[in-house]
Kinemage of the C-alpha trace (Angstrom):
@kinemage 1
@onewidth
@group {chain A} dominant
@subgroup {mainchain}
@vectorlist {calphas} color= white
{ca met a 1} P 25.224 67.380 47.084
{ca ile a 2} L 28.662 65.284 48.185
{ca arg a 3} L 31.640 67.251 47.165
{ca arg a 4} L 34.509 64.796 46.554
{ca gly a 5} L 38.224 64.705 44.651
{ca gly a 6} L 36.841 68.501 43.120
{ca trp a 7} L 33.813 66.497 41.565
{ca asp a 8} L 30.003 66.530 42.439
{ca phe a 9} L 28.222 64.093 43.271
{ca pro a 10} L 23.921 64.438 44.297
{ca gly a 11} L 22.871 62.969 47.551
{ca phe a 12} L 19.606 61.268 47.628
{ca pro a 13} L 17.265 62.305 50.557
{ca gly a 14} L 17.391 58.891 53.430
{ca glu a 15} L 20.690 58.576 52.602
{ca asp a 16} L 21.381 56.373 55.916
{ca tyr a 17} L 25.332 56.625 55.693
{ca pro a 18} L 28.229 58.344 53.879
{ca pro a 19} L 29.964 56.516 51.174
{ca pro a 20} L 33.514 55.468 52.179
{ca val a 21} L 36.301 57.625 51.960
{ca ser a 22} L 38.990 54.806 51.357
{ca val a 23} L 38.699 50.805 50.915
{ca thr a 24} L 41.446 48.503 51.168
{ca ile a 25} L 42.930 46.837 47.763
{ca ala a 26} L 45.862 44.405 47.373
{ca gly a 27} L 46.202 45.589 52.176
{ca lys a 28} L 46.851 49.139 51.204
{ca glu a 29} L 44.496 52.094 50.903
{ca val a 30} L 43.310 53.363 48.331
{ca arg a 31} L 41.343 56.061 47.652
{ca ala a 32} L 40.334 59.387 46.217
{ca gly a 33} L 43.389 59.655 43.962
{ca thr a 34} L 45.174 56.558 43.882
{ca arg a 35} L 46.427 55.655 40.410
{ca val a 36} L 45.081 52.650 39.812
{ca arg a 37} L 45.091 49.489 36.019
{ca leu a 38} L 42.195 49.110 35.306
{ca cys a 39} L 41.613 44.647 34.916
{ca pro a 40} L 37.674 44.760 34.384
{ca arg a 41} L 35.691 40.512 34.998
{ca gln a 42} L 35.442 38.874 32.328
{ca gln a 43} L 31.991 37.974 33.673
{ca arg a 44} L 30.300 40.831 33.239
{ca ser a 45} L 32.218 42.599 29.849
{ca asp a 46} L 30.924 44.601 27.292
{ca ala a 47} L 32.356 47.215 24.938
{ca phe a 48} L 33.909 49.911 26.766
{ca asp a 49} L 35.488 46.601 29.251
{ca ala a 50} L 36.880 45.744 26.374
{ca val a 51} L 38.260 49.084 25.167
{ca leu a 52} L 39.115 50.199 29.041
{ca thr a 53} L 41.200 46.225 30.154
{ca gly a 54} L 44.663 47.711 30.838
{ca lys a 55} L 44.506 51.869 30.618
{ca thr a 56} L 45.929 53.207 33.544
{ca ala a 57} L 43.176 55.276 35.686
{ca thr a 58} L 42.683 58.053 38.620
{ca ile a 59} L 39.565 57.172 41.301
{ca glu a 60} L 37.828 60.095 41.678
{ca val a 61} L 35.982 59.598 44.198
{ca ile a 62} L 34.122 55.626 46.359
{ca his a 63} L 30.679 55.334 45.319
{ca gln a 64} L 28.236 53.375 47.377
{ca asp a 65} L 25.003 52.628 46.897
{ca phe a 66} L 21.740 52.037 48.298
{ca glu a 67} L 22.602 48.009 48.441
{ca asn a 68} L 26.025 48.539 50.255
{ca arg a 69} L 28.631 47.819 46.933
{ca val a 70} L 31.214 49.746 46.518
{ca tyr a 71} L 32.059 51.266 43.638
{ca leu a 72} L 35.482 52.783 42.127
{ca val a 73} L 34.897 55.907 40.053
{ca val a 74} L 37.384 56.600 37.968
{ca thr a 75} L 38.562 58.413 34.501
{ca val a 76} L 41.280 57.269 32.620
{ca asp a 77} L 44.816 58.813 32.430
{ca asp a 78} L 44.920 59.582 28.387
{ca asp a 79} L 41.018 61.112 28.324
{ca pro a 80} L 41.000 63.774 25.601
{ca ala a 81} L 39.215 65.446 27.410
{ca leu a 82} L 40.312 64.684 31.594
{ca glu a 83} L 42.351 67.786 30.840
{ca gln a 84} L 38.755 69.671 30.167
{ca met a 85} L 37.456 68.616 32.964
{ca gln a 86} L 39.827 69.396 35.811
{ca thr a 87} L 39.547 72.893 34.775
{ca gln a 88} L 36.180 73.637 34.104
{ca ser a 89} L 35.396 71.183 37.239
{ca arg a 90} L 32.660 69.820 35.377
{ca ile a 91} L 31.440 66.467 35.039
{ca met a 92} L 30.996 65.321 31.375
{ca pro a 93} L 28.871 62.102 30.465
{ca gly a 94} L 30.848 59.322 29.356
{ca his a 95} L 33.742 60.473 31.177
{ca leu a 96} L 33.507 58.438 34.261
{ca phe a 97} L 33.695 54.807 34.703
{ca phe a 98} L 32.736 52.420 37.620
{ca phe a 99} L 34.176 49.521 39.384
{ca phe a 100} L 34.235 47.502 41.490
{ca pro a 101} L 37.200 47.419 43.800
{ca glu a 102} L 38.270 43.592 42.856
{ca glu a 103} L 38.598 45.265 38.810
{ca val a 104} L 41.506 47.688 39.688
{ca glu a 105} L 45.015 46.651 40.566
{ca leu a 106} L 47.142 49.065 42.471
{ca leu a 107} L 49.894 50.871 40.467
{ca glu a 108} L 53.359 50.743 42.106
{ca asp a 109} L 53.397 54.522 42.269
{ca ser a 110} L 50.333 54.970 43.943
């Protein structure tokens, strides 16, 4: 089990390396807690991407898959279930979203 940003993420037997703690976006280092604006790419967009475009979010954890692709796991700032997830320290399905680093913009206050 990997504990990052107050959330527990299952580990996998045989993991070769842990996910990165930070990544660089637009020349700035970002990590869990950084606030971003979501800008999903149109090539892979689905209904969620259309609804989430332009929303602000907070990076909860940085995830790396077995093919070395890096994802930002985010919670949307205006999600009505966010407060409940934070007070109960549990993950609710459908309230964490995965974006590639190139699909987010840093907010000025980050």
